[in-house]
C-alpha positions as CSV (number, residue, x, y, z in Angstrom):
1,M,5.1,-18.4,-27.7
2,L,6.3,-22.0,-27.1
3,R,7.2,-21.1,-23.6
4,V,3.6,-19.7,-23.0
5,C,2.1,-22.9,-24.4
6,L,4.3,-25.1,-22.1
7,I,3.3,-23.1,-19.1
8,L,-0.4,-23.5,-20.0
9,L,0.0,-27.2,-20.5
10,L,1.7,-27.5,-17.1
11,M,-1.1,-25.5,-15.5
12,I,-3.7,-27.8,-17.1
13,S,-1.8,-30.9,-16.2
14,S,-1.5,-29.7,-12.6
15,F,-5.2,-29.0,-12.4
16,R,-6.1,-32.4,-13.8
17,A,-3.7,-34.1,-11.4
18,H,-5.3,-32.3,-8.5
19,A,-8.8,-33.3,-9.7
20,Q,-7.7,-36.9,-9.8
21,D,-6.3,-36.6,-6.3
22,R,-9.7,-35.4,-5.1
23,D,-11.4,-38.5,-6.6
24,E,-8.7,-41.0,-5.6
25,L,-9.4,-43.9,-3.3
26,H,-7.5,-44.0,-0.1
27,L,-7.1,-46.8,2.4
28,F,-8.1,-45.4,5.8
29,T,-7.1,-47.2,9.0
30,D,-8.4,-46.4,12.4
31,K,-6.5,-46.8,15.6
32,K,-8.1,-50.2,16.2
33,G,-6.8,-51.5,12.9
34,N,-10.1,-51.4,11.0
35,Q,-9.7,-50.4,7.4
36,I,-11.9,-48.8,4.7
37,T,-11.2,-47.8,1.2
38,A,-12.9,-44.5,0.4
39,N,-12.7,-41.0,-1.2
40,L,-12.2,-38.0,1.1
41,L,-15.0,-35.6,0.2
42,G,-14.7,-32.8,2.8
43,I,-13.9,-31.7,6.3
44,A,-16.3,-30.2,8.8
45,E,-15.9,-26.5,9.7
46,D,-14.8,-27.4,13.2
47,R,-12.3,-29.8,11.6
48,R,-13.4,-32.6,13.9
49,T,-15.0,-34.9,11.3
50,A,-14.3,-35.9,7.8
51,K,-16.8,-36.9,5.1
52,I,-15.8,-40.0,3.1
53,R,-17.5,-42.1,0.5
54,R,-16.9,-45.9,0.2
55,E,-16.5,-47.6,-3.1
56,D,-20.1,-48.8,-3.0
57,G,-21.4,-45.2,-2.6
58,M,-22.0,-45.3,1.1
59,E,-21.0,-42.1,2.9
60,F,-19.7,-41.7,6.5
61,T,-18.5,-38.9,8.8
62,P,-16.0,-40.4,11.2
63,E,-14.0,-38.3,13.7
64,I,-10.6,-37.5,12.4
65,V,-8.8,-38.3,15.7
66,L,-10.0,-42.0,15.3
67,F,-7.8,-42.4,12.2
68,S,-4.1,-43.4,12.3
69,L,-1.5,-40.7,12.4
70,D,-0.6,-41.4,8.8
71,D,-4.2,-40.9,7.8
72,Q,-4.5,-37.7,9.8
73,Q,-1.5,-36.4,8.0
74,Y,-3.1,-37.4,4.7
75,I,-6.2,-35.4,5.7
76,K,-4.1,-32.4,6.6
77,D,-2.3,-32.5,3.3
78,W,-5.7,-32.7,1.5
79,M,-7.0,-29.7,3.4
80,E,-3.9,-27.6,2.4
81,A,-4.2,-28.6,-1.2
82,E,-7.9,-27.6,-1.2
83,A,-7.0,-24.3,0.4
84,K,-4.4,-23.6,-2.3
85,L,-6.9,-24.5,-5.0
86,A,-9.5,-22.3,-3.6
87,A,-7.1,-19.4,-3.4
88,S,-6.0,-19.8,-7.0
89,E,-9.6,-19.9,-8.2
90,T,-10.5,-16.7,-6.3
91,P,-10.4,-13.8,-8.7
92,V,-8.1,-10.9,-7.6
93,P,-10.1,-7.7,-7.9
94,E,-8.7,-5.1,-10.3
95,F,-9.0,-1.6,-9.0
96,H,-9.2,1.6,-11.1
97,L,-8.6,4.8,-9.2
98,T,-8.4,8.4,-10.3
99,L,-6.2,10.7,-8.3
100,K,-6.5,14.5,-8.4
101,V,-3.9,16.6,-6.5
102,D,-4.4,20.3,-6.0
103,H,-1.8,22.6,-4.5
104,K,-3.1,25.0,-1.8
105,E,-1.6,27.6,0.4
106,E,-2.7,29.7,3.4
107,S,-2.1,33.3,4.3
108,T,1.6,34.4,4.5
109,E,2.9,35.3,8.0
110,K,5.3,38.3,7.8
111,H,7.9,39.6,10.3
112,S,10.3,42.5,10.0
113,Q,14.0,42.2,10.6
114,R,15.8,45.5,10.0
115,S,15.3,46.3,6.3
116,L,14.2,42.8,5.5
117,T,10.9,41.0,5.6
118,L,10.7,37.4,6.7
119,E,7.8,35.5,5.1
120,S,6.4,32.0,5.9
121,T,3.6,30.6,3.9
122,P,2.0,27.2,4.8
123,H,1.5,25.0,1.7
124,Y,-0.4,21.8,1.5
125,F,-2.1,19.5,-1.1
126,E,-5.7,18.5,-1.3
127,I,-5.9,15.0,-2.7
128,S,-9.1,13.4,-4.2
129,V,-9.3,9.7,-4.7
130,L,-12.1,8.4,-6.9
131,N,-12.9,4.7,-7.2
132,T,-14.0,4.0,-10.8
133,S,-13.9,0.2,-10.5
134,R,-16.8,-2.1,-9.8
135,E,-15.0,-3.5,-6.7
136,T,-15.3,-1.9,-3.3
137,L,-11.9,-0.7,-2.0
138,E,-11.3,-1.5,1.6
139,G,-8.3,-1.1,3.9
140,A,-6.2,1.1,1.5
141,V,-3.8,3.9,2.6
142,L,-3.0,7.2,0.9
143,E,0.7,7.9,1.0
144,Y,2.4,11.2,0.0
145,A,5.8,12.8,-0.1
146,V,6.1,16.6,-0.2
147,V,9.4,17.7,-1.6
148,W,11.0,21.1,-1.5
149,Q,14.3,22.8,-1.9
150,E,15.3,24.3,1.4
151,D,17.4,27.5,1.6
152,V,16.2,29.5,4.6
153,A,14.7,28.9,8.0
154,I,12.8,31.7,9.9
155,F,12.6,31.6,13.7
156,E,11.9,33.8,16.7
157,D,14.9,34.5,19.0
158,E,13.4,33.9,22.4
159,D,16.3,35.8,24.2
160,E,16.1,38.9,22.0
161,G,12.3,38.6,21.3
162,E,13.0,39.3,17.7
163,W,12.5,37.4,14.5
164,D,15.6,36.2,12.6
165,Y,16.6,33.7,9.9
166,S,19.3,31.2,9.1
167,Y,20.2,29.9,5.6
168,T,22.0,27.0,4.1
169,R,25.6,27.2,3.1
170,R,26.3,28.1,-0.5
171,D,27.7,24.6,-1.2
172,D,24.4,23.1,0.2
173,I,22.0,25.1,-2.0
174,G,19.7,22.7,-3.7
175,M,19.3,20.4,-0.7
176,L,16.0,18.6,-1.0
177,V,13.8,17.9,2.0
178,R,11.0,15.4,1.9
179,K,8.0,15.2,4.3
180,N,6.3,11.8,4.3
181,G,2.6,11.3,5.2
182,S,0.2,8.4,5.4
183,L,-3.6,8.7,5.7
184,P,-6.1,5.8,5.9
185,L,-8.7,5.7,3.2
186,E,-12.3,5.1,4.1
187,T,-14.2,2.3,2.3
188,L,-14.7,3.4,-1.3
189,A,-17.6,1.9,-3.3
190,F,-18.0,2.3,-7.1
191,N,-17.9,5.9,-8.2
192,R,-17.3,7.0,-4.6
193,D,-14.6,9.6,-3.9
194,V,-12.9,11.0,-0.8
195,K,-10.9,14.2,-0.3
196,L,-7.9,14.3,2.1
197,E,-5.3,16.9,2.9
198,S,-1.5,16.6,3.4
199,D,0.2,18.1,6.4
200,K,1.0,21.8,6.0
201,T,4.6,22.6,5.0
202,P,6.0,26.2,5.6
203,I,7.8,27.6,2.6
204,E,9.9,30.6,3.7
205,R,11.7,33.4,2.1
206,V,13.6,36.6,3.0
207,V,12.7,39.7,1.0
208,D,14.6,43.0,0.8
209,S,13.1,46.5,0.9
210,Y,12.5,46.5,-2.8
211,G,10.4,43.3,-2.6
212,D,13.1,41.1,-4.2
213,P,13.8,37.8,-2.6
214,V,17.2,37.5,-0.9
215,R,16.9,33.8,0.1
216,E,13.9,31.5,-0.5
217,D,12.7,28.0,-0.3
218,L,11.4,26.3,-3.5
219,L,8.4,23.9,-3.3
220,L,8.8,21.3,-6.0
221,G,5.5,19.5,-5.3
222,A,4.2,16.2,-4.1
223,L,4.2,12.5,-5.1
224,V,1.0,10.7,-4.1
225,R,0.0,7.0,-4.3
226,V,-2.7,4.7,-3.0
227,V,-1.5,1.4,-1.5
228,G,-3.9,-1.5,-1.1
229,A,-4.3,-3.7,2.0
230,D,-2.1,-6.3,0.4
231,G,0.7,-3.7,-0.1
232,Q,0.2,-3.3,-3.9
233,V,0.4,0.2,-5.3
234,L,-3.0,0.8,-6.9
235,A,-2.5,4.4,-8.3
236,E,0.2,7.1,-8.4
237,A,0.2,10.8,-9.2
238,T,2.7,13.7,-9.3
239,S,1.8,17.3,-8.8
240,G,4.2,20.2,-8.9
241,K,7.1,21.7,-10.9
242,S,8.5,20.0,-14.0
243,E,11.7,19.1,-12.1
244,L,9.7,16.7,-9.8
245,S,8.5,14.7,-12.8
246,A,12.1,13.3,-13.2
247,Y,11.8,11.4,-10.0
248,T,9.9,8.3,-9.2
249,W,8.6,7.5,-5.7
250,E,11.6,5.2,-5.1
251,K,14.1,7.7,-6.4
252,T,12.7,10.5,-4.2
253,L,13.6,8.3,-1.2
254,T,17.3,8.7,-2.1
255,I,17.5,12.3,-3.4
256,A,16.3,13.9,-0.2
257,S,19.2,15.0,1.9
258,S,16.9,15.4,4.9
259,E,13.6,13.8,5.9
260,V,10.8,14.9,8.1
261,E,8.4,12.2,9.2
262,E,4.8,13.3,9.9
263,D,3.3,12.3,13.2
């Protein structure tokens, strides 16, 4: 509690000191040696002239280049201090977003290989972003990571003209693969939502003549987040199997043995 009070006192003292600086009198000297004691009130938008007020209340707008180099540096420091003060007084908008992630899949493509059936099913995630804050969200990006356990890969043998498959070694079973994606979000006003779709990921399996899987991939799910224009994470969501809930976005970056970057 004492620490918080000290911080507040320092902030108040700093503000008062700055307010005093804004009202302080400064001895300006031009390049001809003429001097005037005045307050610096402001700088023109084109930064060519300054507005100063003499002790008797008279105001002037001399060109900055006419001042001495020391006074030009004084004006530059004053401008930087004003910019910092304006930035500190500008409220940072607080965004409230609702993410809804729905798992979708398309029709399964099947191919025969002797007594086996090779199946490949495209999976993807439909992601809805709803802005429930009063501030309009601009320049944000939706990022996602689709994570699955890879065990089999189905392919067409061009030489033989037949479909075949390969699978991971037994000591590699459980290898996780992550596909990253990034989609720009359109401007979202209050109570406005947008729906986006992740890239499609084929989840494959090999089935025997009894319909039982011989080898198969396992889709764990997706991690989703919205990143603001300033790089801040505004919202996060996880959709999928319970195993995925054990991983944060950062941890998922390290558990994946292989990564697939989306175009």
